[in-house]
C-alpha positions as CSV (number, residue, x, y, z in Angstrom):
1,M,-181.0,86.7,116.3
2,S,-178.5,84.2,117.3
3,E,-174.7,85.4,117.7
4,S,-173.7,82.4,115.4
5,G,-175.9,84.0,112.7
6,Y,-174.7,87.5,113.2
7,L,-170.7,86.1,113.0
8,N,-171.9,84.7,109.7
9,R,-173.1,87.7,108.3
10,T,-170.0,89.7,109.4
11,T,-167.5,87.3,107.8
12,F,-169.5,87.3,104.6
13,S,-169.2,91.2,104.3
14,F,-165.6,90.9,104.8
15,V,-165.0,88.4,102.1
16,V,-167.2,90.5,99.9
17,V,-165.0,93.8,100.8
18,W,-161.8,92.0,100.2
19,L,-162.6,90.4,96.7
20,W,-163.7,94.0,95.5
21,W,-160.6,95.4,96.2
22,F,-158.4,92.8,94.8
23,G,-160.5,92.9,91.8
24,G,-160.3,96.4,91.7
25,A,-156.2,96.2,91.9
26,C,-156.1,93.6,89.3
27,G,-157.8,95.7,86.7
28,D,-155.3,98.5,87.3
29,I,-152.9,95.8,86.6
30,R,-154.2,94.7,83.5
31,M,-154.6,98.2,82.5
32,I,-151.2,99.1,82.8
33,S,-150.1,96.2,81.1
34,H,-152.3,97.1,78.1
35,S,-151.1,101.0,78.2
36,P,-149.1,101.1,75.1
37,H,-147.8,104.7,76.5
38,L,-146.6,103.4,79.6
39,R,-145.1,100.1,78.4
40,V,-142.8,102.1,75.9
41,R,-141.7,103.9,78.6
42,R,-140.8,100.6,80.5
43,N,-138.9,99.5,77.4
44,A,-137.0,102.5,76.8
45,T,-135.3,102.3,79.9
46,D,-134.3,98.5,79.2
47,T,-133.5,99.2,75.7
48,C,-131.9,101.7,72.7
49,P,-134.4,102.7,69.9
50,A,-134.1,100.8,67.1
51,L,-131.7,102.0,64.1
52,D,-132.5,99.4,61.2
53,T,-136.1,100.3,60.2
54,D,-136.5,102.8,57.5
55,M,-134.9,106.0,58.9
56,D,-135.8,108.1,55.8
57,K,-139.0,108.2,56.2
58,L,-138.2,110.1,60.2
59,T,-138.4,113.6,60.6
60,Q,-135.2,115.3,61.1
61,E,-136.2,115.6,64.9
62,E,-137.1,112.1,65.4
63,F,-133.9,110.7,63.3
64,L,-131.6,113.0,65.3
65,S,-133.1,112.0,68.7
66,R,-132.8,108.4,68.1
67,L,-129.3,108.8,66.8
68,T,-128.0,111.1,69.8
69,D,-129.9,108.6,72.4
70,S,-128.1,109.0,75.6
71,C,-128.0,104.9,75.3
72,R,-125.6,105.2,72.5
73,Y,-124.3,108.9,72.4
74,D,-122.7,110.7,75.2
75,H,-122.8,114.4,74.3
76,V,-121.0,115.3,77.1
77,A,-117.5,113.3,76.0
78,R,-115.7,114.3,72.7
79,P,-115.4,111.8,69.9
80,P,-113.5,109.0,70.9
81,S,-109.7,108.8,69.2
82,D,-106.3,108.0,70.4
83,L,-105.4,110.9,68.5
84,P,-106.4,114.6,69.7
85,L,-109.8,116.0,68.1
86,Q,-109.0,118.5,65.3
87,V,-110.8,121.7,65.4
88,T,-110.9,124.1,62.7
89,F,-111.1,127.9,63.6
90,Q,-112.4,130.7,61.5
91,I,-113.8,133.7,62.2
92,D,-115.6,136.9,60.5
93,V,-115.2,140.3,61.6
94,Q,-118.0,142.3,61.2
95,H,-117.3,145.3,63.6
96,I,-114.8,146.8,65.8
97,E,-114.8,149.5,67.6
98,S,-113.0,151.6,70.5
99,V,-114.5,151.4,74.0
100,D,-111.9,153.5,75.7
101,N,-107.8,153.6,75.2
102,R,-107.5,150.0,76.9
103,Q,-110.8,148.0,75.7
104,F,-112.2,147.1,72.0
105,K,-115.4,146.0,71.2
106,S,-116.0,143.4,68.0
107,H,-119.0,141.7,66.6
108,L,-117.6,138.5,65.3
109,L,-119.1,135.0,63.4
110,V,-117.2,132.3,64.8
111,Q,-117.2,129.0,63.2
112,L,-116.0,125.8,64.6
113,H,-115.3,122.6,62.3
114,F,-114.6,119.0,63.3
115,R,-115.8,115.6,62.7
116,D,-117.7,113.5,64.9
117,N,-117.7,109.8,64.0
118,R,-120.7,109.1,66.1
119,L,-122.7,111.4,63.9
120,N,-122.0,109.1,60.5
121,F,-125.6,108.5,59.3
122,V,-124.5,107.6,55.5
123,D,-125.6,103.7,55.9
124,L,-128.3,104.7,58.0
125,S,-130.3,107.3,56.2
126,P,-129.1,107.3,52.7
127,N,-131.5,109.6,51.3
128,R,-130.6,112.4,54.0
129,G,-128.9,115.5,53.1
130,A,-127.3,117.3,56.1
131,I,-129.1,117.9,59.3
132,V,-129.3,121.6,60.0
133,G,-130.3,123.1,63.6
134,Q,-130.3,125.5,66.1
135,E,-129.9,125.4,70.1
136,M,-132.1,122.1,69.9
137,V,-129.6,120.4,68.0
138,K,-126.3,121.9,70.1
139,A,-127.9,120.5,73.3
140,Q,-128.0,117.4,71.7
141,I,-124.4,116.6,70.4
142,F,-120.8,117.6,71.6
143,V,-119.7,121.0,70.8
144,P,-116.4,122.3,72.0
145,H,-116.3,124.8,74.6
146,L,-113.5,127.7,73.7
147,F,-113.3,131.0,76.1
148,I,-111.3,134.5,75.3
149,K,-108.9,134.6,77.5
150,N,-108.5,138.6,77.0
151,E,-112.4,139.3,77.3
152,K,-114.0,141.8,79.5
153,Q,-117.6,140.4,78.5
154,S,-118.9,138.2,75.8
155,S,-122.4,137.5,74.9
156,L,-124.0,135.6,72.0
157,M,-126.4,137.9,69.6
158,G,-129.9,137.3,68.3
159,L,-133.4,139.2,68.3
160,D,-135.3,136.5,70.1
161,K,-133.0,133.4,70.4
162,N,-129.2,133.1,70.3
163,D,-128.1,133.2,66.7
164,V,-126.7,129.8,66.6
165,I,-126.6,127.1,64.0
166,V,-125.4,123.6,63.6
167,K,-124.8,121.6,60.4
168,I,-124.0,117.9,60.6
169,T,-123.3,116.1,57.3
170,P,-124.1,112.6,56.7
171,H,-120.1,111.2,57.0
172,G,-120.4,113.5,60.7
173,D,-118.7,116.8,60.1
174,V,-119.8,119.3,62.5
175,T,-120.0,123.1,61.9
176,Y,-121.0,125.1,64.7
177,S,-121.4,128.6,64.3
178,Y,-122.5,131.7,66.3
179,R,-122.5,135.5,66.4
180,M,-121.4,137.1,69.3
181,I,-120.0,140.4,70.7
182,T,-117.1,140.6,73.0
183,T,-115.3,143.2,74.8
184,F,-112.1,142.7,75.3
185,Y,-108.7,144.3,76.7
186,C,-105.8,145.8,74.8
187,S,-102.5,146.5,76.2
188,M,-101.5,150.1,74.3
189,D,-98.2,152.2,74.8
190,L,-99.1,155.8,74.6
191,R,-95.7,157.2,74.1
192,K,-96.7,159.0,70.7
193,F,-100.5,159.5,71.5
194,P,-102.3,160.5,69.5
195,F,-100.1,159.5,66.7
196,D,-99.5,156.0,67.9
197,H,-99.8,152.5,66.7
198,Q,-101.3,149.6,68.3
199,Q,-101.2,145.9,68.1
200,C,-103.7,144.1,69.6
201,E,-104.6,140.4,70.1
202,L,-107.9,138.3,70.5
203,I,-107.1,135.0,72.1
204,W,-109.0,131.6,72.0
205,A,-108.1,128.8,74.1
206,S,-109.9,125.4,74.7
207,W,-111.8,125.3,78.2
208,A,-111.9,121.9,79.3
209,Y,-109.5,119.5,77.2
210,N,-106.0,119.9,76.7
211,E,-103.8,119.8,74.1
212,T,-103.5,115.9,74.1
213,N,-107.4,115.9,73.7
214,L,-108.1,118.9,71.3
215,E,-106.1,120.9,69.0
216,L,-107.3,124.0,67.5
217,Q,-106.2,125.1,64.2
218,W,-107.1,128.2,61.9
219,A,-108.5,127.4,58.6
220,K,-106.0,126.9,55.7
221,D,-108.0,128.8,52.9
222,K,-109.4,131.5,55.2
223,P,-108.5,131.7,58.7
224,Y,-110.2,135.3,58.8
225,I,-112.7,137.1,56.8
226,I,-113.1,141.0,57.1
227,S,-116.3,143.1,56.3
228,E,-115.7,145.1,53.3
229,N,-117.8,147.8,55.1
230,L,-115.7,147.2,58.4
231,Q,-115.0,151.0,60.0
232,L,-113.3,151.5,63.1
233,T,-113.9,154.6,65.0
234,E,-110.6,156.6,65.5
235,F,-108.5,153.8,64.0
236,M,-107.5,152.4,61.1
237,L,-107.0,148.8,60.3
238,E,-103.3,148.6,58.9
239,A,-102.7,144.9,59.2
240,I,-103.8,141.5,60.3
241,S,-102.2,138.2,61.4
242,V,-103.0,134.9,62.9
243,E,-100.8,132.5,65.1
244,H,-101.1,129.3,66.7
245,A,-99.7,129.3,70.3
246,K,-100.0,126.9,73.7
247,T,-101.1,128.2,77.1
248,S,-100.0,126.5,80.2
249,I,-102.4,126.3,82.9
250,S,-101.5,125.0,86.4
251,N,-103.8,122.6,87.6
252,P,-103.9,122.5,91.4
253,S,-105.8,119.3,92.1
254,N,-102.8,117.5,90.2
255,S,-100.1,118.8,92.6
256,G,-99.4,122.1,90.7
257,F,-98.9,120.3,87.4
258,N,-98.9,122.7,84.5
259,E,-101.8,121.5,81.7
260,T,-101.0,123.1,78.3
261,Y,-104.2,124.1,76.2
262,S,-104.1,124.8,72.5
263,T,-104.7,128.7,71.7
264,L,-105.3,130.4,68.6
265,I,-104.4,134.2,68.5
266,F,-105.9,136.8,66.1
267,K,-103.6,139.7,65.6
268,F,-104.1,143.5,64.1
269,K,-102.2,146.3,63.9
270,L,-104.0,149.8,64.3
271,Q,-103.2,153.3,63.2
272,R,-105.2,155.8,65.3
273,E,-106.6,158.7,63.3
274,A,-105.2,161.9,64.5
275,G,-107.4,164.2,62.7
276,Y,-109.7,164.6,65.4
277,Y,-107.1,165.6,67.8
278,I,-105.4,167.9,65.5
279,L,-108.7,169.6,65.1
280,E,-110.0,169.4,68.7
281,Y,-106.7,169.7,70.5
282,Y,-103.7,170.9,68.5
283,L,-105.0,173.7,66.8
284,P,-106.8,175.4,69.6
285,S,-103.6,175.1,71.4
286,I,-101.6,177.0,68.9
287,F,-104.1,179.4,68.7
288,L,-104.0,179.9,72.3
289,V,-100.2,180.3,72.3
290,V,-100.4,182.9,69.4
291,M,-103.0,184.6,71.5
292,S,-100.4,185.0,74.5
293,W,-98.3,187.1,72.1
294,V,-100.7,190.2,71.9
295,T,-99.7,191.0,75.3
296,F,-96.6,192.3,73.1
297,W,-98.7,195.1,71.6
298,I,-100.4,196.1,74.6
299,Q,-98.1,199.2,76.5
300,A,-96.5,198.1,79.5
301,D,-98.2,199.5,82.1
302,A,-101.4,198.5,81.3
303,A,-101.2,195.7,83.9
304,P,-104.8,194.4,84.1
305,A,-105.3,193.8,80.5
306,R,-101.9,192.1,79.9
307,T,-102.4,190.3,83.2
308,T,-106.0,189.1,82.4
309,L,-104.9,188.0,78.7
310,G,-102.0,185.8,80.2
311,T,-103.8,183.8,82.7
312,S,-106.8,183.5,80.7
313,T,-104.9,181.9,77.8
314,M,-102.8,179.6,80.4
315,L,-106.1,178.5,82.0
316,S,-108.0,177.7,78.8
317,F,-104.9,175.8,77.4
318,I,-105.2,174.0,80.9
319,T,-108.6,173.0,80.4
320,L,-108.3,172.2,76.8
321,N,-105.3,169.6,77.8
322,G,-107.5,168.1,80.8
323,N,-110.4,167.5,78.8
324,L,-107.9,165.7,76.4
325,M,-106.2,163.8,79.3
326,K,-109.3,162.6,81.5
327,N,-109.9,159.7,79.3
328,L,-106.3,158.3,78.6
329,P,-105.0,156.0,81.6
330,K,-102.8,157.0,84.0
331,V,-99.5,155.9,82.9
332,S,-95.9,156.3,84.0
333,Y,-94.4,157.8,81.1
334,V,-94.4,160.8,79.4
335,K,-97.0,161.1,76.4
336,A,-96.5,162.9,73.0
337,S,-99.5,164.8,73.9
338,E,-98.0,165.9,77.1
339,I,-94.7,167.1,75.8
340,W,-96.6,169.2,73.4
341,F,-98.7,170.8,76.5
342,F,-95.6,171.3,78.6
343,G,-93.8,173.0,75.4
344,G,-97.2,175.3,74.9
345,A,-97.8,175.9,78.5
346,T,-93.9,177.2,78.7
347,F,-94.5,179.6,76.1
348,I,-97.7,181.2,77.8
349,F,-95.6,181.4,80.9
350,C,-92.5,182.9,79.6
351,S,-95.0,185.3,77.8
352,L,-96.3,186.5,81.2
353,A,-92.8,186.6,82.7
354,E,-91.8,189.1,79.8
355,F,-94.5,191.3,80.7
356,T,-93.3,191.4,84.2
357,F,-90.3,192.0,83.3
358,V,-90.9,195.0,81.2
359,N,-93.4,196.4,83.7
360,V,-91.0,196.4,86.3
361,I,-88.2,198.4,84.2
362,W,-91.5,200.6,83.2
363,R,-92.0,201.7,86.8
364,R,-88.6,202.7,87.1
365,K,-87.7,206.6,87.7
366,K,-83.5,206.8,86.7
367,K,-82.8,206.4,83.2
368,V,-80.5,203.6,81.7
369,E,-77.1,204.4,80.7
370,L,-75.6,202.4,78.1
371,A,-72.1,202.0,76.7
372,K,-73.2,201.0,73.6
373,H,-76.7,201.2,72.1
374,T,-76.9,197.1,71.1
375,T,-78.8,194.6,72.6
376,K,-76.4,193.2,74.6
377,Y,-75.9,196.4,76.6
378,I,-79.7,197.3,76.6
379,I,-80.3,194.0,78.3
380,K,-77.7,194.4,80.4
381,G,-78.1,197.8,81.2
382,A,-82.0,197.1,82.1
383,L,-81.1,194.4,84.5
384,S,-78.4,196.5,86.5
385,P,-78.5,200.1,85.5
386,R,-76.2,201.6,88.0
387,L,-74.1,198.4,88.6
388,A,-72.7,198.3,84.8
389,R,-71.4,201.9,84.5
390,K,-69.9,201.9,87.9
391,D,-67.7,198.8,86.9
392,L,-66.9,200.2,83.8
393,R,-65.8,203.4,85.5
394,K,-63.5,201.1,87.9
395,S,-61.9,199.8,84.9
396,E,-61.4,203.1,83.3
397,S,-59.4,204.1,86.4
398,F,-57.5,201.0,86.7
399,S,-56.0,201.4,82.9
400,S,-55.4,204.9,83.7
401,L,-53.3,204.4,86.8
402,D,-51.3,201.3,84.8
403,S,-50.6,204.2,82.1
404,N,-48.9,206.6,84.5
405,H,-47.3,204.1,85.9
406,M,-45.6,203.3,82.8
407,T,-44.7,206.8,81.9
408,S,-43.0,207.3,85.5
409,S,-40.8,204.1,85.1
410,S,-39.8,204.7,81.6
411,N,-38.6,208.4,82.9
412,S,-37.2,206.9,85.8
413,L,-34.5,204.8,84.1
414,N,-33.9,207.3,81.4
415,V,-34.9,205.4,78.1
416,P,-34.1,207.6,75.2
417,T,-36.6,208.6,73.0
418,L,-36.8,208.1,69.4
419,N,-38.1,211.4,67.5
420,L,-39.5,210.8,64.0
421,P,-39.5,213.6,61.4
422,T,-43.3,214.2,60.6
423,T,-44.2,215.9,57.2
424,N,-47.4,217.2,58.0
425,G,-46.6,219.1,61.4
426,D,-45.5,218.2,64.6
427,N,-49.3,217.7,65.9
428,Q,-50.2,215.6,63.0
429,H,-50.9,211.8,62.8
430,P,-49.4,210.0,60.0
431,E,-52.2,209.6,56.8
432,G,-55.2,206.9,57.8
433,N,-54.5,207.0,61.2
434,S,-56.6,208.8,63.7
435,P,-55.7,209.1,67.5
436,T,-56.9,206.7,69.8
437,P,-59.4,208.4,72.3
438,S,-58.9,207.6,75.9
439,P,-61.3,205.9,77.9
440,T,-62.2,209.0,79.4
441,Q,-63.4,210.2,76.0
442,Q,-66.1,207.6,75.5
443,T,-69.3,208.9,75.7
444,W,-72.2,207.1,77.2
445,S,-75.9,207.1,75.6
446,E,-79.1,206.7,78.0
447,M,-82.4,205.4,77.5
448,T,-85.6,206.2,79.5
449,P,-87.2,203.2,81.3
450,Q,-90.4,203.2,78.9
451,E,-87.8,203.1,76.0
452,V,-86.4,200.3,77.1
453,A,-90.0,198.3,77.8
454,I,-90.8,199.3,74.4
455,W,-87.7,197.9,73.0
456,I,-88.0,194.9,74.8
457,D,-91.7,194.0,73.5
458,R,-90.7,194.8,69.9
459,K,-87.8,192.3,70.3
460,A,-90.3,189.5,71.6
461,R,-92.8,190.0,68.9
462,M,-89.9,188.1,67.0
463,V,-88.6,186.3,69.3
464,F,-91.3,184.1,70.6
465,P,-92.5,183.5,66.7
466,V,-89.4,182.0,65.9
467,L,-88.7,180.0,69.1
468,F,-92.2,178.5,68.5
469,I,-91.6,177.7,64.8
470,I,-88.3,175.7,65.6
471,Y,-90.2,173.9,68.7
472,N,-92.7,172.7,66.2
473,L,-90.2,171.4,63.8
474,F,-88.5,169.1,66.7
475,Y,-91.9,168.0,67.9
476,W,-93.4,167.0,64.5
477,G,-90.0,165.3,63.5
478,F,-90.4,163.1,66.2
479,V,-93.9,162.4,66.1
480,Y,-93.5,161.4,62.6
481,A,-89.8,160.7,62.1
482,L,-89.2,158.6,64.7
């Protein structure tokens, strides 16, 4: 075969291959141009979906997709207006419970009402009613972002999906509703715990837009709705009020300039139910204090029995108070429950001190000498049995010396004496007068140490209950009157 023939065949093969490749490419181009799906995709990037067709025949999803297409609706930006967007706020309180003495947990149904003129479809679809949807509808439109300033944590409620409902009326009025659980902080004054009254707040504020762009306001008719079956654990709801306020937040990106944000405050006043604490703390503590008085009926030399009774009641009282205080915050001021603990512990301690005192007297060997058989002299003789009589005898000796000195002085001055006649004899005194005994003629009585100890125990049986009743009158008067 000649060389020229070989080249011709090679050239012909190359041309055939090139034509085959070019024809396939042209076929692909024709296929793309005739594909309806790809043509719609190409046109969608160039023009918006038309709104001049019969929109009533479209489904709710199709209609909303066309109405909120990104080419004509920006769901990130608020509705355009020269005035701040007015957002009406309403809450439905379903449940409130106390987590601890600083936090509360609540179940709420929150509703936001505002108007977005971009969603007005009265003329576009006259026969269509309100559009109602859930999270998918919420993702397609603008919704104000609010947050709770004093929250610890919050979450939307729902079984398989979040309980969110969005309703859009033909005139563009939007109602955004959601159910939520929030745990929030409440600053409490526990000075009168557990008979205290507390006022807690839920504070909502706008997150992204300041007051020049968005303004929150409570619903005029019913700003809040309280469930009829609302039961607060440990507290009773006394009063509810709502307020509108403003919050200033510094903006570091704007040279420290403070921006003001619209804020709504939901206040509720609570009264603590003290029945649990009376049954679980106050009554047991009263029984422990009264139990400590049983020691006054036990003989003073029974040291093991009286010591065990006193220490066991004190330890039980401390344990009872510790169980109450372990869930309370560590504050610097004194609470009413602590005042009660200090008073009860003082009574139990005094009963132990009384036992120590009478036990020491019981073990004395010498009798107690008393000038008179009264409470004053018994206590004085019990505290210093020998010193009291020694001082009295010293005073007697001084008084006798003074009388002798006066007699000798009168004799040295030769003062005449006047002798009055007597009708009943020289050694008799006038009727109705008795001779004054000299100090040396005063008689002393004696008591054994055991008698003194028993006498002190008998007095303690009356003094301690009377003092405890007086203490209760002052304490409960402070709790309920102040």
